[in-house]
Every structure is written in structure tokens, then in C-alpha cells.
C-alpha positions in Angstrom: 41.6 -21.4 23.2 41.6 -19.7 19.8 41.8 -15.9 19.8 40.3 -13.7 17.2 42.0 -10.5 15.9 41.0 -7.3 17.7 38.4 -5.3 15.8 37.6 -8.0 13.3 33.9 -9.0 12.8 33.1 -12.5 14.0 32.6 -15.1 11.3 29.1 -15.6 10.2 27.3 -18.6 11.8 27.9 -21.7 9.8 30.8 -20.3 7.7 34.4 -21.4 8.2 36.9 -18.7 9.1 38.7 -19.0 5.7 35.4 -18.6 3.8 34.5 -15.6 5.9 37.9 -14.0 5.2 37.3 -14.4 1.5 33.9 -12.8 1.8 35.4 -9.9 3.7 38.1 -9.5 1.2 35.6 -9.5 -1.7 33.5 -6.9 0.1 36.5 -4.8 0.8 37.6 -4.9 -2.9 34.1 -4.0 -4.0 34.1 -1.0 -1.6 37.4 0.2 -3.0 36.3 -0.1 -6.6 32.8 1.4 -6.1 32.4 4.7 -4.1 28.6 4.4 -4.1 28.8 0.9 -2.6 31.3 2.1 0.0 28.9 4.9 0.8 26.0 2.5 1.3 28.2 0.2 3.5 29.2 3.2 5.7 25.6 4.3 5.9 24.4 0.8 6.8 27.1 0.6 9.6 26.0 3.9 11.0 22.4 2.9 10.8 23.0 -0.4 12.6 25.3 1.1 15.3 22.7 3.8 16.2 19.9 1.2 16.4 17.9 2.5 13.4 15.5 -0.4 13.4 14.7 0.1 17.1 14.1 3.9 16.5 11.9 3.1 13.5 9.8 0.6 15.6 9.1 3.3 18.2 8.0 5.8 15.6 5.9 3.2 13.9 4.0 2.3 17.1 2.9 5.8 17.8 2.1 6.7 14.2 -0.1 3.6 13.9 -1.7 4.4 17.2 -2.4 7.9 16.0 -4.4 6.6 13.0 -7.4 5.6 15.1 -8.0 9.0 16.9 -7.3 10.7 13.5 -10.2 8.7 12.0 -12.4 9.6 15.0 -11.5 13.3 14.4 -12.3 13.1 10.7 -15.6 11.3 11.5 -16.5 14.0 14.0 -15.8 16.8 11.5 -18.1 15.0 9.0 -20.7 14.6 11.7 -20.6 18.3 12.6 -21.0 19.2 9.0 -24.0 16.9 8.7 -25.5 18.1 12.0 -25.7 21.6 10.7 -27.7 20.7 7.6 -31.0 18.9 8.1 -31.6 18.5 4.4 -28.3 16.8 3.9 -29.1 14.5 6.9 -32.5 13.5 5.4 -31.0 12.9 1.9 -28.2 10.7 3.5 -30.6 8.7 5.6 -32.9 8.2 2.6 -30.0 7.0 0.5 -29.0 4.5 3.3 -32.6 3.2 3.6 -32.7 2.7 -0.1 -29.4 1.0 -0.3 -30.1 -1.2 2.8 -33.8 -1.8 3.0 -35.5 -3.2 6.1 -34.0 -3.5 9.6 -30.4 -3.2 8.5 -30.9 0.2 7.0 -32.8 1.5 10.0 -30.0 0.2 12.3 -27.4 2.0 10.2 -29.4 5.2 10.3 -29.8 5.0 14.1 -26.1 4.5 14.6 -25.3 7.3 12.3 -27.8 9.6 14.0 -26.2 8.8 17.3 -22.7 9.5 15.9 -23.9 12.9 14.6 -25.4 13.8 18.0 -22.1 12.9 19.8 -19.8 14.4 17.1 -18.4 17.0 19.5 -17.4 14.5 22.2 -15.9 12.1 19.7 -14.0 15.0 18.2 -12.5 16.0 21.5 -11.5 12.4 22.2 -10.0 12.1 18.7 -8.1 15.3 19.0 -6.6 14.5 22.4 -5.6 11.0 21.2 -4.1 12.4 18.0 -2.1 15.0 19.8 -0.7 12.5 22.3 0.3 9.9 19.6 1.6 12.6 17.3 3.8 14.2 20.0 5.2 10.8 21.1 5.9 9.9 17.4 7.7 13.2 16.9 9.7 12.6 20.1 10.9 9.2 18.9 11.6 10.6 15.5 13.7 13.5 16.9 15.6 11.2 19.2 16.4 8.8 16.4 17.6 11.6 14.1 19.7 13.0 16.9 21.3 9.6 17.5 22.2 9.2 13.8 23.5 12.7 13.4 25.2 13.3 16.7 25.8 9.8 18.1 23.5 10.4 21.1 20.3 12.4 21.8 20.4 15.8 23.3 19.8 16.2 27.1 16.1 16.0 27.7 14.2 19.2 28.5 10.4 18.8 28.9 9.2 22.2 27.8 11.7 22.7 25.0 11.2 19.2 23.6 7.4 19.4 23.6 7.4 22.8 22.0 9.8 21.6 19.3 7.6 18.5 18.8 4.4 20.5 18.5 6.0 22.8 15.9 7.5 19.9 14.0 4.1 18.1 13.9 2.4 21.3 12.6 5.0 21.9 10.0 4.8 18.2 8.8 1.0 18.5 8.6 1.1 21.7 6.6 3.8 20.4 4.3 2.0 17.1 3.8 -1.4 18.7 3.1 0.2 21.3 0.8 2.0 18.6 -1.1 -1.2 16.6 -1.6 -3.2 19.7 -2.5 -0.6 21.0 -4.9 -0.4 17.7 -6.7 -4.2 17.5 -7.0 -4.6 21.1 -8.2 -1.7 20.8 -10.7 -3.1 17.6 -12.1 -6.6 19.2 -12.4 -5.1 22.4 -13.9 -3.2 20.3 -16.5 -6.3 18.4 -17.5 -8.3 21.6 -17.6 -5.8 23.4 -19.8 -5.5 20.5 -22.3 -9.3 20.3 -22.4 -9.5 24.1 -23.0 -7.0 23.7 -25.9 -9.0 20.8 -27.3 -6.2 18.4 -26.6 -8.0 16.2 -24.1 -8.0 13.3 -26.6 -4.4 13.8 -27.7 -2.1 10.7 -27.4 0.2 10.8 -24.4 -2.2 12.8 -22.2 -2.1 10.2 -19.5 1.7 10.1 -19.6 1.9 13.9 -19.3 -0.4 14.1 -16.3 1.4 11.2 -14.6 4.8 12.9 -15.1 3.4 16.2 -13.7 2.0 14.4 -10.7 5.2 12.5 -10.0 7.3 15.7 -10.4 5.2 17.6 -7.9 5.2 14.6 -5.5 9.0 14.4 -5.8 9.3 18.1 -5.1 7.1 17.7 -2.0 9.2 14.7 -0.9 12.4 16.7 -1.2 10.9 19.4 1.1 9.8 16.8 3.7 13.3 15.1 3.7 15.0 18.5 4.1 12.8 19.1 7.1 13.6 15.6 8.5 17.4 16.2 8.0 17.6 19.8 9.1 14.8 20.8 11.5 14.0 17.6 13.4 17.6 16.9 14.6 18.4 20.7 14.7 21.6 20.2 12.6 23.9 23.1 11.9 24.6 22.0 8.3 23.5 24.3 5.5 20.7 23.2 3.2 23.0 22.7 0.2 24.9 20.1 2.3 21.7 18.3 3.0 20.2 18.6 -0.5 21.9 15.4 -1.8 20.4 13.4 1.0 17.0 14.9 0.4 17.1 13.9 -3.3 18.2 10.4 -2.3 15.4 10.1 0.2 12.8 11.5 -2.2 13.8 9.1 -5.0 13.8 6.1 -2.6 10.4 7.1 -1.2 8.8 7.3 -4.6 10.3 3.9 -5.5 8.8 2.5 -2.2 5.4 3.9 -3.2 5.6 2.1 -6.6 6.7 -1.2 -5.0 3.9 -0.9 -2.4 1.3 -0.3 -5.1 2.5 -3.3 -7.0 2.5 -5.5 -3.9 -1.1 -4.4 -3.1 -2.2 -5.2 -6.6 -0.7 -8.7 -6.4 -2.3 -9.6 -3.0 -5.6 -7.9 -3.6 -7.3 -11.3 -4.4 -5.9 -13.2 -1.5 -8.2 -14.3 1.3 -5.5 -13.8 3.9 -4.8 -10.3 2.7 -8.5 -9.4 2.9 -8.6 -10.6 6.5 -5.3 -9.2 7.8 -3.8 -7.2 5.0 -5.4 -3.9 5.9 -4.0 -3.2 9.3 -0.8 -5.4 8.9 -0.1 -3.8 5.5 -0.4 -0.3 7.0 1.8 -1.2 9.9 4.5 -2.8 7.7 4.4 0.2 5.3 4.9 2.7 8.1 7.8 0.8 9.5 9.5 0.5 6.1 9.1 4.2 5.5 10.6 5.2 8.8 13.4 2.7 8.4 14.2 4.2 5.1 14.0 7.8 6.6 16.6 6.9 9.3 18.8 5.2 6.7 18.6 8.3 4.5 19.8 10.3 7.5 22.7 7.9 8.0 23.5 8.1 4.3 23.6 11.9 4.4 25.6 11.9 7.7 28.3 9.7 6.1 28.9 12.0 3.1 31.8 13.8 4.8 33.5 10.5 5.8 33.1 9.3 2.2 34.7 12.5 0.8 37.6 12.2 3.3 38.1 8.6 2.3 38.1 9.6 -1.4 40.6 12.3 -0.8 42.9 9.8 1.0 42.7 7.4 -2.0 43.4 10.2 -4.5 46.9 10.4 -5.9 49.1 13.0 -4.3 49.9 16.1 -6.3 53.4 16.6 -7.8 54.1 19.3 -5.2 54.1 16.8 -2.4 57.2 15.0 -3.8 60.4 15.1 -1.8 62.5 18.3 -2.1 65.4 16.5 -3.8 63.1 15.3 -6.5 61.8 18.7 -7.5 63.4 20.7 -10.1 65.3 23.7 -8.7 63.5 27.0 -9.1 65.2 29.8 -10.9 
């Protein structure tokens, strides 16, 4: 029977042992030459050992599940607003009858009228479902972050864990809404100021507003990733220690948004995408985002190991030379 060396990774399926050794040697040489590549490799190993994909799948399930009660909650709020304004109801129903004449319009109006009448019940159901899915998503997110940072989750405690999850969910909602609101207000303010100065037709206006929007979105992403790296796993590291990881996460998230928009524009005319692309696309997008969030945590957590390895590779100072090689002091 052939024995493999202890601690060595098994050869890839279909590759001879000699070829696999050459691949390992090439990867090792690349890691020694490129600190950034070595950092990515260390982060990937930590992510894999802590089952980052499995943790991301758990968060994805509950986040996707929470979308439906959230839509119910939004619909109930709209229904409550319409229910308090009879003039708005009549105008809305008239617009529906005009857009959909005949029996179709009357059926839509009847369904909408029933939804307005039951907006309170629908709102309670939506709120309960959203709280349940949100707390479970936060629980899976916290456990995953603790596994990546500390190697294992903290000992479970029902009251403490649920209070932490409620607070984290509220903070995430406030930060997310504030980021979206700040981006919209700043974009509007920039356009308003340029129009006030008579520069609304100036060349480069679109580029300027785009840059402002991206800068504010990036700043909001940095805050969210600082929250993910500091508050969710309750790490004792100072914010300056985590800022590098938050910047890495924010840059990667904005790149993922651009790639996602490009992908949606490419498949927008596909029949398959129109049939399945909505729900499946959202599901895949959520999963990729949380996989990247956990990888960002692994990347940040491996920074000390990278610095230690760099210090070990650095040449020793002259004072570390043997005593007999040093010049005698006078």
C-alpha cells in the first residue's frame, strides 16, 4: 500500500502525483513572491475550514424567506394609507378601470378593495413573518462570523442571543435605510445645486452625480462591513484594526453590484430569465453577497497571520548577528 506524507493535501482527482507536486510548488512559489496572493490563500483556507459556504446558505435561506413577509408588510402600509383617504381610493380605482376596461378592471378593483380592508391583518402577519425570518438570519450570520473569527460559536444563551439579534437587525435596518436615503438626498442636492448655478447642461454632469452616488454608497458599505466585523461577532479588535477589511469588503461589494447589473442587462431578453430569473436571480445574488461577507471576515481575520509571516520572511537586523561577529564597543 502506498502511503502519503502526513499533512500533505491529497492529489487532485485525475492528476498524477508528480503533476500535483509541481502545481503545489508553483502555488507555493507564487505565495512567497506575492503577499496579496498569500493573503487570499490564507483567507480562502480559513473560509473553507470554517464552512463559509454552509453558513452563507443558512443566511441566504432566511433572508430570502423574509422577503415575502416584508412585501406583505409594505403592501399593508400602502393599504392603510389608501384606506384613510377615500379620494385617493376613488382616483386609484378610476385609473385602474381606465387602464383595464371591462371585467378585468373590475376584478382588480375588487381584489384591491379587499386588500385595503384587510391591511391590518396582513400587516400583522407580515410583521410576524419578517421578525421571525430576520432573527433567524441574524442568528445564522452571527454564528458564521463567530466561527470565522473565533473558530467556534459562543455558548448559546436564548435571551442574550435574541436580544443581540434584535439589536443587530435594527441597526442594520437603520444603517441600510440611512445609506439609501443619504445617497438619494445627496444626488438630488447635487443636481439641485448645479441647476441653481445654471450648470445643469454642463458636460460631465452625469459623471459628477455618478461619482457622488458611488462615493456615498461606498461610505455606507464601509459602515455596514465595520458593523459586520465588529458588532455581529462581538470582537475585541479596535476599529482601526478592522478598517482594512471593511474597505476590502466595500470595494468588493460595489464590484459585485456592477457585475450583477451587467449580468441582468445581458439576460434581460432571455425567455428563461423572464420565467425563472426573478426569484432565482435574487436567491443567487443573496448567496453570493453573504459568501463574500464571510470571505471578507476570513480575509480580515488572517491579517495578523500575514503580518507574522512577513516578519518571519524579513531579513534579520544586524544586531542579531553572533557576538563574535560584532565590532567591540568602546
